[in-house]
C-alpha positions in Angstrom: 171.6 61.4 -12.7 168.7 61.5 -14.9 169.3 61.2 -18.5 167.3 62.6 -21.6 167.0 60.2 -24.7 168.0 61.4 -28.1 167.7 59.0 -31.1 169.7 59.8 -34.3 167.7 59.9 -37.5 169.9 57.0 -38.6 168.6 54.9 -35.5 165.1 55.7 -36.3 165.6 54.5 -40.0 167.0 51.5 -38.7 164.2 50.8 -36.4 161.7 51.1 -39.5 163.5 49.0 -41.7 164.0 46.3 -39.1 160.3 46.4 -38.1 159.5 46.4 -41.9 161.5 43.2 -42.5 160.1 41.5 -39.2 156.3 42.6 -40.7 157.0 40.6 -43.9 156.7 37.6 -41.9 154.5 38.6 -38.9 152.8 42.1 -38.3 152.3 41.0 -34.7 155.9 40.4 -34.2 156.7 43.6 -35.8 154.5 45.4 -33.4 156.1 43.3 -30.7 159.5 44.4 -31.8 158.5 48.2 -31.5 157.3 47.6 -28.0 160.4 45.7 -27.3 162.6 48.7 -28.6 160.7 51.3 -26.5 161.1 49.0 -23.4 164.8 48.6 -24.0 165.4 52.3 -24.5 163.6 52.7 -21.4 166.3 50.4 -19.5 169.1 52.1 -21.2 168.0 55.6 -20.1 167.4 54.2 -16.5 171.1 53.0 -16.2 173.0 53.8 -19.2 176.6 53.0 -17.8 175.6 49.7 -16.5 176.5 48.1 -19.8 180.3 47.9 -20.7 181.9 49.7 -23.6 181.5 47.7 -26.8 185.1 47.8 -27.7 185.3 49.6 -31.0 188.9 50.3 -31.7 188.2 53.6 -33.8 188.7 56.6 -31.4 185.3 58.0 -32.7 183.6 55.0 -31.5 185.2 54.1 -28.4 182.5 55.5 -26.2 179.8 53.4 -27.7 177.8 50.7 -25.6 175.7 48.0 -26.9 172.5 46.5 -25.6 170.4 43.8 -27.2 166.6 44.4 -27.7 164.7 42.6 -25.0 163.2 39.4 -26.8 165.2 40.1 -29.8 168.6 39.3 -28.9 170.2 39.6 -32.3 168.9 43.2 -32.6 171.6 45.6 -31.0 171.2 49.2 -29.9 174.4 51.1 -30.1 174.4 54.2 -27.8 176.6 56.6 -25.7 175.8 58.3 -22.5 177.2 61.8 -22.7 176.6 65.1 -20.4 173.1 63.8 -19.2 172.0 62.4 -22.5 171.6 59.0 -23.8 172.2 58.9 -27.7 170.8 56.1 -29.6 173.3 55.9 -32.5 172.3 52.8 -34.5 170.1 49.8 -34.2 171.5 47.0 -36.0 171.1 43.1 -36.7 174.0 41.1 -35.3 174.7 39.2 -38.6 175.4 42.5 -40.3 179.1 43.7 -40.6 178.9 46.1 -37.6 181.5 48.3 -38.8 179.7 48.9 -42.1 176.8 50.1 -39.9 179.0 53.2 -39.0 180.3 54.3 -42.5 181.0 58.0 -41.5 183.5 56.5 -38.9 185.7 54.7 -41.3 
């Protein structure tokens, strides 16, 4: 099955914030981060169900999967595969309280 990619606005904001933070130290690293996220999105779309479910216990989140950004293992992409669409929900740093990254799911 071929999947379409949909990125939620929250995930776009996460990407901009994380890249901005990285750019404070190195603009080259921030550009590499953008490229790595794009590459990882492509890998997710190619085989979204190859990654196990993350294991959230709240009913609204049990279908979420997580994959780290290639080359940035502490940056996590949370997504779901649903009806031929990959939905990128959030992009969060692993050091963050992950459940706090989903406040509307509390």
